[in-house]
C-alpha positions in Angstrom: -26.4 -6.2 40.6 -24.0 -3.4 41.6 -20.6 -2.6 40.3 -17.8 -2.8 43.0 -14.3 -1.5 42.8 -11.9 -3.7 44.7 -8.3 -4.1 45.9 -7.0 -7.6 46.0 -3.7 -9.6 46.1 -2.8 -12.6 44.1 -0.8 -15.7 45.2 2.5 -13.9 44.7 1.5 -11.0 46.8 1.0 -8.5 44.0 -1.7 -5.9 44.7 -4.4 -5.6 42.0 -7.2 -3.2 41.5 -10.3 -3.6 39.4 -14.0 -3.4 39.0 -16.6 -6.3 38.9 -20.4 -6.7 39.1 -21.8 -8.6 42.1 -24.9 -8.6 44.2 -22.9 -8.0 47.4 -19.4 -8.1 48.7 -19.6 -11.8 49.7 -20.4 -12.7 46.1 -17.5 -10.5 44.9 -15.2 -12.3 47.4 -16.3 -15.7 46.1 -15.7 -14.7 42.5 -12.2 -13.3 43.3 -11.4 -16.5 45.2 -12.1 -18.5 42.0 -9.5 -16.4 40.3 -7.0 -17.1 43.2 -7.3 -13.6 44.5 -7.7 -12.5 48.1 -10.0 -9.5 48.6 -8.6 -6.7 50.8 -11.4 -4.1 50.4 -14.3 -3.3 48.1 -16.7 -0.4 47.7 -19.6 0.3 45.3 -18.5 2.3 42.3 -20.1 5.7 42.1 -21.6 6.8 38.8 -19.5 9.4 37.2 -20.9 12.4 35.4 -19.1 14.8 33.2 -15.9 14.4 31.2 -13.3 11.9 32.2 -9.9 11.6 30.7 -9.9 7.9 31.4 -13.2 6.8 29.8 -12.2 6.4 26.2 -10.7 3.1 24.9 -8.5 3.8 21.9 -8.4 1.7 18.8 -4.9 0.3 19.5 -6.1 -0.9 22.9 -9.0 -2.6 21.2 -6.5 -4.2 18.7 -4.5 -5.5 21.7 -7.6 -6.9 23.3 -8.7 -8.7 20.2 -5.2 -10.1 19.5 -4.7 -11.4 23.0 -8.1 -13.0 23.2 -7.7 -14.6 19.8 -4.3 -16.0 20.8 -5.6 -17.4 24.1 -8.8 -18.9 22.8 -7.0 -20.5 19.8 -4.6 -22.0 22.3 -7.5 -23.7 24.1 -7.8 -21.3 27.1 -11.5 -20.9 28.2 -13.2 -17.6 27.5 -13.7 -16.6 31.1 -10.2 -17.5 32.1 -8.8 -15.6 29.1 -10.7 -12.5 30.1 -9.6 -12.7 33.7 -6.0 -13.2 32.8 -6.0 -10.4 30.3 -7.6 -8.0 32.8 -4.8 -8.8 35.3 -2.1 -7.7 32.7 -3.7 -4.3 32.3 -2.9 -1.2 34.3 -5.8 0.6 36.0 -8.0 2.2 33.4 -11.1 2.1 31.4 -10.3 -1.0 29.4 -9.4 -3.0 32.5 -12.7 -2.0 34.1 -14.7 -3.0 31.0 -12.9 -6.4 30.6 -13.4 -7.1 34.4 -17.1 -6.3 34.1 -17.5 -8.4 30.9 -15.9 -11.3 32.8 -18.2 -10.8 35.7 -21.3 -10.9 33.4 -20.1 -14.1 31.7 -19.5 -15.6 35.1 -23.1 -14.7 36.0 -24.4 -16.6 32.9 -24.3 -14.1 30.0 -22.8 -14.9 26.7 -19.7 -13.0 25.4 -21.8 -11.0 22.9 -24.5 -10.2 25.5 -21.8 -8.9 28.0 -20.3 -6.7 25.3 -23.6 -5.0 24.5 -23.5 -3.2 27.9 -20.5 -1.2 26.6 -21.6 0.3 23.2 -19.0 3.1 23.5 -16.2 0.5 23.4 -17.8 -2.3 21.4 -20.0 -1.0 18.5 -23.0 -3.0 17.2 -21.0 -4.4 14.3 -18.3 -5.7 16.6 -20.9 -7.4 18.9 -22.7 -9.0 15.9 -19.4 -10.5 14.6 -18.7 -11.9 18.1 -22.3 -13.4 18.2 -21.7 -15.0 14.8 -18.5 -16.5 16.0 -20.2 -17.9 19.1 -22.9 -19.5 16.9 -20.5 -21.0 14.4 -18.0 -22.1 17.1 -15.2 -20.1 15.4 -14.8 -17.3 18.0 -11.0 -17.4 17.8 -11.1 -17.0 14.0 -13.6 -14.1 14.2 -11.4 -12.3 16.8 -8.5 -12.8 14.4 -10.5 -11.1 11.6 -11.4 -8.3 13.9 -7.7 -7.8 14.8 -6.8 -7.5 11.1 -9.8 -5.2 10.5 -8.8 -2.8 13.3 -5.2 -2.9 12.2 -6.2 -1.9 8.7 -8.4 0.9 10.0 -5.6 2.2 12.2 -3.1 2.1 9.4 -5.4 3.8 6.9 -6.2 6.6 9.4 -2.5 7.1 10.2 -1.7 7.3 6.5 -4.4 9.8 5.9 -3.3 12.0 8.8 0.3 11.8 7.6 -0.8 12.8 4.1 -2.7 15.9 5.5 -0.3 16.8 8.3 2.3 18.7 6.2 -0.3 20.7 4.1 -2.2 21.6 7.2 0.9 22.7 9.1 2.1 24.8 6.1 -1.3 26.3 5.6 -1.5 27.4 9.3 1.9 28.9 9.2 1.3 30.8 6.0 -2.1 32.1 7.3 -0.4 33.3 10.4 2.3 35.1 8.4 -0.1 36.7 6.0 -2.4 37.8 8.8 0.6 39.4 10.6 1.6 41.2 7.4 -1.9 42.4 6.6 -2.6 43.7 10.1 0.7 45.0 11.2 3.2 45.4 8.4 1.1 46.6 5.4 -0.7 49.4 7.4 2.7 50.9 8.2 3.8 50.8 4.6 0.4 52.0 3.2 0.9 55.6 4.3 4.3 55.8 2.6 2.9 54.2 -0.6 0.0 56.6 -0.8 2.1 59.7 0.0 4.3 58.9 -3.1 1.4 60.1 -5.3 0.5 58.9 -8.7 -1.9 56.2 -9.7 -1.4 52.9 -7.8 -1.7 49.6 -9.7 -4.8 47.5 -9.1 -3.0 44.8 -7.2 -1.7 47.4 -4.7 -5.1 49.0 -4.2 -6.5 45.5 -3.6 -3.8 44.8 -1.0 -4.6 48.0 0.8 -8.3 47.2 0.8 -7.7 43.7 2.1 -5.4 45.0 4.8 -8.0 47.6 5.9 -10.7 45.0 6.1 -8.6 42.6 8.1 -7.5 45.4 10.5 -11.0 46.7 11.1 -12.9 43.4 11.0 -10.5 40.9 12.3 -12.7 39.6 15.2 -15.4 38.8 12.7 -13.0 37.3 10.1 -11.7 34.9 12.7 -14.7 34.4 14.9 -17.3 34.3 12.1 -16.0 31.1 10.5 -15.7 29.3 13.8 -19.4 30.2 14.6 -20.4 29.3 11.1 -18.7 25.8 11.4 -20.4 25.2 14.7 -23.9 26.1 13.4 -23.3 24.1 10.2 -22.4 21.1 12.2 -25.6 21.4 14.2 -27.6 21.7 11.0 -26.0 18.6 9.6 -26.8 16.6 12.7 -30.5 17.6 12.7 -31.4 17.8 9.0 -31.0 14.6 7.0 -31.7 16.2 3.6 -28.9 18.8 4.2 -26.6 16.0 5.3 -27.4 14.0 2.1 -26.7 17.0 0.0 -23.4 17.9 1.8 -22.1 14.4 1.8 -22.8 14.1 -2.0 -20.9 17.4 -2.5 -17.9 16.1 -0.6 -17.6 13.2 -3.0 -17.2 15.6 -5.9 -14.6 17.9 -4.4 -11.4 18.0 -6.5 -8.7 15.5 -5.5 -10.2 14.9 -2.0 -13.7 13.7 -3.2 -12.6 10.6 -5.2 -10.2 9.5 -2.4 -13.0 9.9 0.2 -15.4 7.8 -1.9 -12.8 5.1 -2.2 -12.1 5.1 1.5 -15.9 4.8 2.2 -16.3 2.0 -0.3 -13.3 0.2 1.1 -14.8 0.4 4.6 -18.1 -1.0 3.2 -16.6 -3.9 1.3 -14.3 -4.7 4.1 -17.1 -5.1 6.7 -19.4 -6.7 4.2 -16.8 -9.4 3.5 -16.1 -9.8 7.2 -19.8 -10.1 8.2 -20.7 -12.4 5.3 -17.8 -14.8 5.9 -18.8 -14.9 9.6 -22.1 -16.4 8.5 -24.5 -13.4 8.7 -27.3 -13.1 5.9 -26.7 -10.7 3.1 -29.4 -8.3 4.1 -28.2 -8.1 7.7 -24.7 -7.5 6.5 -25.8 -4.5 4.4 -27.9 -3.1 7.3 -24.9 -3.2 9.6 -22.6 -1.8 7.0 -24.9 1.2 6.3 -24.3 2.3 9.8 -20.5 2.4 9.5 -19.8 3.9 6.0 -19.8 7.4 7.5 -21.4 9.1 4.5 -25.2 9.7 4.3 -25.2 9.9 0.4 -23.6 6.4 0.0 -25.6 5.0 2.9 -28.8 5.9 1.2 -27.6 4.3 -2.1 -26.8 1.1 -0.1 -30.3 1.2 1.5 -31.8 1.4 -2.0 -29.6 -1.5 -3.1 -30.9 -3.5 -0.1 -34.5 -2.8 -1.1 -33.8 -4.1 -4.6 -32.3 -7.3 -3.2 -35.5 -7.8 -1.1 -37.5 -7.4 -4.4 -35.5 -10.2 -6.0 -32.4 -8.7 -7.6 -29.0 -10.3 -7.0 -26.3 -8.6 -5.0 -24.3 -7.7 -8.1 -27.3 -6.3 -9.9 -28.4 -4.2 -6.9 -24.9 -2.8 -6.3 -24.5 -2.1 -10.1 -27.7 -0.1 -10.1 -26.3 2.1 -7.3 -23.6 3.5 -9.6 -21.0 3.4 -6.8 -19.0 0.4 -7.9 -16.7 0.1 -11.0 -17.3 -2.7 -13.5 -14.5 -4.8 -12.3 -16.0 -5.0 -8.8 -19.4 -5.9 -10.2 -17.9 -8.6 -12.5 -16.1 -10.1 -9.5 -19.4 -10.3 -7.6 -21.2 -11.8 -10.5 -18.6 -14.6 -10.8 -18.9 -15.2 -7.1 -22.7 -15.5 -7.3 -22.4 -17.9 -10.3 -19.9 -20.2 -8.6 -21.6 -20.0 -5.2 -18.5 -18.5 -3.6 -19.6 -15.0 -2.9 -17.5 -14.9 0.3 -14.3 -15.3 -1.8 -15.5 -12.8 -4.3 -16.1 -10.3 -1.5 -12.6 -10.9 -0.2 -11.2 -10.1 -3.7 -13.3 -6.9 -3.9 -12.0 -6.0 -0.4 -8.4 -6.5 -1.6 -9.1 -4.4 -4.7 -10.4 -1.5 -2.7 -7.6 -1.6 -0.1 -5.0 -1.4 -2.9 -7.0 1.4 -4.6 -7.2 3.4 -1.4 -3.5 3.1 -0.8 -2.7 4.3 -4.3 -5.3 7.1 -4.1 -3.9 8.5 -0.8 -0.4 8.4 -2.3 -1.6 10.3 -5.4 -3.5 12.8 -3.3 -0.4 13.6 -1.2 1.7 14.0 -4.3 -0.8 16.5 -5.8 -1.6 18.5 -2.6 1.9 19.5 -1.7 3.0 21.1 -5.0 -0.5 22.7 -5.4 -0.1 24.2 -1.9 3.4 25.5 -2.8 2.0 27.2 -5.9 -0.8 28.9 -3.9 1.7 30.0 -1.2 4.1 31.4 -3.8 1.2 33.3 -5.5 0.1 34.9 -2.2 3.6 36.0 -1.2 4.4 37.2 -4.8 1.2 39.3 -4.8 2.1 40.9 -1.5 5.7 41.6 -2.5 4.8 42.9 -5.9 2.1 45.2 -4.5 4.5 46.7 -1.9 7.7 46.9 -3.9 6.2 47.8 -7.3 5.1 51.4 -6.4 8.4 51.9 -4.6 10.4 50.8 -7.6 8.2 53.1 -9.9 8.9 56.1 -7.7 12.6 55.5 -7.7 12.7 55.1 -11.4 11.0 58.6 -11.8 13.6 60.3 -9.7 15.9 62.6 -11.7 19.5 62.7 -10.6 
């Protein structure tokens, strides 16, 4: 079955473009006729290689897709018709091509989840498993609603984190640029005058002169070296699991940022664990899927160990307590859920607990980073000014009038 790009018109004369799978153009024409579209022309889609600006589907587009599908399915619209109608509302782009192809595969006999598996770059495995669970339970609309809320939460959390780091990052770049300009251009011009004054220079002035000389003589290495080091370090992290485990563990212990990062990772885990379990998936499968989305190898290994302990007969609360990642309140909530047979509700409470904790932690981190950064900036500028003006002031004070 080939993928055809086509141009068609609807009953109102509007020209539509899209992409659909079909064995030949006659089959494509028949499928479009069922959607009340008249085929104008069609051609096989060529496989693209290289980078394409239109290939990535953003998170907000995926939120829009889940929301619209949940609304139409809950209103009683058939899945195939809902996909076709949604595709017609989209402008030409990657998402429209994907939705059109998914509709074509469903029309050919595939299930919704089977059709989504052909697009792993758009629909990750966890997304597909949730859809499959919704199909099996007959609650596809409800699962799509949960996915909508999940993606909205992720988008909001990422936006808040970026907002919290945007100001410190901007100020740091500006200060680095100013200090670099002073060290490479301004300080060397003043150095000759300071040295010619004679006398013993204070240690902070000698340090300033040394740093300025190093930056002037070695600036290509000072700027290019870190970039190369970051690139090499990224390649090592991808290829060496032990180094990745060590580095991810170190990140969780970094001052201010580490605890916030751990809370974000645990919030992601509990969020998806709750979502998968309430969709009807077994506990072990839920943990397996969540291990792939936590984004931290150190925590992922701890969760894998917890899964092994569950296989050996421990309860979920006991296994997670042994991991040392969860506070006592969370473990207590899980124990109550296991005793009452309502683990799904307990996981929802844990998810709410972590969401609130992450929001508070990001706010505290932002409140601590900004004043700390101001102190560092003030110290650097004070050092430069004192090192330059101090010797000049001493010379003027020794002049006899």
